[in-house]
N, C-alpha and C positions, 0 to 999 in steps of 0.2 A: 487472402481472404477478403470477403466485403461484407459491410455490415451497416444497415439503415434501422433507426428506431423506428417501432411501430407508430403509425399516424392513427390519431382517435377518429379523422373523419374518412378513413378507411382508403384515401389517396395515397400513392405512392410517396415516401419520405426521401430525400436526398440522401445518398449514403453518407456516411459518417467516416468509414474507413474504405479506402478503395485500394485493390491490387497489394493489398499489406500482407506481407511475408517478413515473419521475424523469428529467428531460432536463437533460445537462450542454452548455451551449454549447462551441463549439470556443474552445479557449484558457482556458476557465474552470476554476478550482478550488474543488471542492466538499467540504467536510467533512461526513461523517456522524456525529452526535452520538447517544449513549442508553445507558441502563443495559446491564449484562450480559444476554444472551440476546435483545437486540431486534432483530437480524437484521443488523448493520452488516457484520460479516465475510462474511457469506453472499453481500450484494451483490457484494463483492470476488471471490468465488469464481464468481460467474456470468457477469461480462464475459470472462474468459480461457477460459470454458468447462471449468471443472473440474466444473461441473454444468450441467444443463440444466434450463431453467424447466418447471414442470408445465403452466401455462397463460399464454399472452401471449406475449413475445418480448424479447429484448435486441438493440436495434440499433445499429449503428455506421454513420452517415453514411446512414441509412436503409435498410442491408442486415442482415437477420437473420443473427446471430453461426454460426447452425446452416448457414447457406449458405456459409460460409468454411472454408476448409481450416484444420486448427489451426496448421499451419504459418505460414500467412499472417496469421492472427489475431494469433499471438503475436510475431510480427515488430513488429506494429503496437501491441501493448499489453503493458506490462511491470509486474508486480506484485512489490513489496517486502514481504515477509509478516514478520509478527513473529518468527518463527523460520526464520532463514536457514539454507538447506541448501548446505553447501560440500563440494567433493569432495577425495579425498585426492590433492592435485595441488598445483601451486606457486600463489602468489597471483596472479601475472601470469595464469595460465591460468584461475583461478577468475573474475577479473574477466572475463577475455574470452571467458566461456562463450558468450555469445549472440552475441559477433562474434569468431572465432577468428581473423580476418584482421587485427585491430585493432593497430596498431603499438605499440611499447613508450611512445612519447610519449603516444598517445592512452590508453592503459590509466592511465598515470600521472597523466594529467588528470582523468580521471574519478575515481581515487584522492584527488585533491586536493579535488575537489568534496565528496566522502564524507568528508572529514577522515580518510582511512584511510592516507594517504602518510607521514606523521609515523613512526606506530607500525610500518608495513612496513618504512622505512629503518631503524628502530633493531634490526631482526631480523638474525641473522646472514646468512641467506641473501637479505634485502632480498626484491624481487619473484620471485625465484627460491625462496624458502622455502617448502617443501611442507608443508602443514597435513594434518592426521590427516582421516580419514573423518567428515564432518560439521563439518568444522572444530573438533575436540575440542580442539586446542592453542590455540585463540584465547579471549579471553573473550566474551561475550554481546555486549557492545558493538562488539568488533571484530568479529565475524562479521557484525552488521547493517551496518557501515559498508562492509565488502567487498561485501554485498549491494546495497546503494545504488549503490556504484560500478558495478557489472554493470549495474544499470538505467539509469545515466547514460549509459555507453557504448553500450548499444544505441540510445539516442537515440530513442525510443518517440514516436508520436504521443499515445497516451494512458498515463499512468502512475499506478498504483495504490499507495498507502501504506498498508499496513495495520500501523498501531503500529509503523512502522519504526525509529523512535529510543527503544522502550520500555526498551531496555536501556544507553543511553549517559548519562553524567552531563549536569546540565543544561549546563554551559558547552559541551561537544561538541554537545549538541543545539542549542544556539543558532548555533553554527558551522554546522551542517549546514543548519539551516533558512534561514541567511542566503544560503548557497550555493545552496540549493533553489531560494530566491526567483526569482533570476535565470532559472535554465532552466525555470522554470514557465509562464514568460511566454508562452511560443511552443506550449504543448500543454496539453491536457486533463487534468486531474487529479483523483482521487477520493482524499481523504484519510479513512481509517478513523479517527477520533478517539477512542482509547482513552484516551490521554494529551492531555490538554485544552489543553497548550501547543502543540499542532499545530494547532489552530483559527487560531492567528495567520496561517496560510499560505492561508487559504481566502477568496475573494471572498464565498461564499455557505455556510449552516449549514443543514443539514437535521437536523430531529431525529426520530428514530424511536422509538415505542412499540409493544412486541408485533407487530411486523413492518410496522407501518404508519407513513406519514409523517404526524405530526401537527402539524409546523411547518416554516416554509421561510423563510429571511431572513438579512440580515446577523446578526453576532454581536451589535452594539449593539442591532438592532431587537428581536432575540428577549429579550435581556436585559429590557427594558422591557416587551414585550408577551407572553411566554411564561413563566409562572412555573414550569412544569417544567423548563425549560431552565435558567432562572436558580438553581433548587435546585441542579441539577447542578454549574453552575459555583461556586456559593457554598459546596458542600461540597467543592470540589476534589477530586471524586470520580475516582479512576483505575478505569475499568470492569473492567480484567483482561481474561479470555478472554471470547470472545463466541460466540455461534451462528454 
């Protein structure tokens, strides 16, 4: 598939993804790795149809996502972005946003997976604590954990983690990854690996460069066969914001 962002001036924009062809098998976890601007986060935005491809198609179980209603598609696809959006509402209702019928036990179980239960219980209101618009009363790491809990609760068939633990400390990230590893076994997961520690979640790594796939394999295989990948890992690069 090929994709270019719309230009506000009306002139054609250069493509962000070119001849991009990637298949994720059911139950597989794939990490996209690459330097800033290579197109990783763009891929994450195409699957839930925040944008549509200019050429080609995005398929889920052989069905073009453009042939599905947004509500149906997003019921099965859940994304945890690097910038979590929370509402001026209780923490319970923020976590249960995608499943308003969820019980308190289910909400709390999801929060435990995301390592959010502890800090929530430390608050005066606990799960009834109201956070400000965009969750401004919480730290960046706390917002991300609430966002992860929200995705866990919806139990999607396809999970997209877009730099989902970038704002948490290393110990908390390790705990989140350990918990996520258990639930990822039964679902297809795309990990946008801005922070290279998240690669450990993946069965397979795909290296992007200038919107193209330039290497595809396991972490250990690419470390031996792909100098560009090995260089990124050796530098310990945190690619930050992406296209």
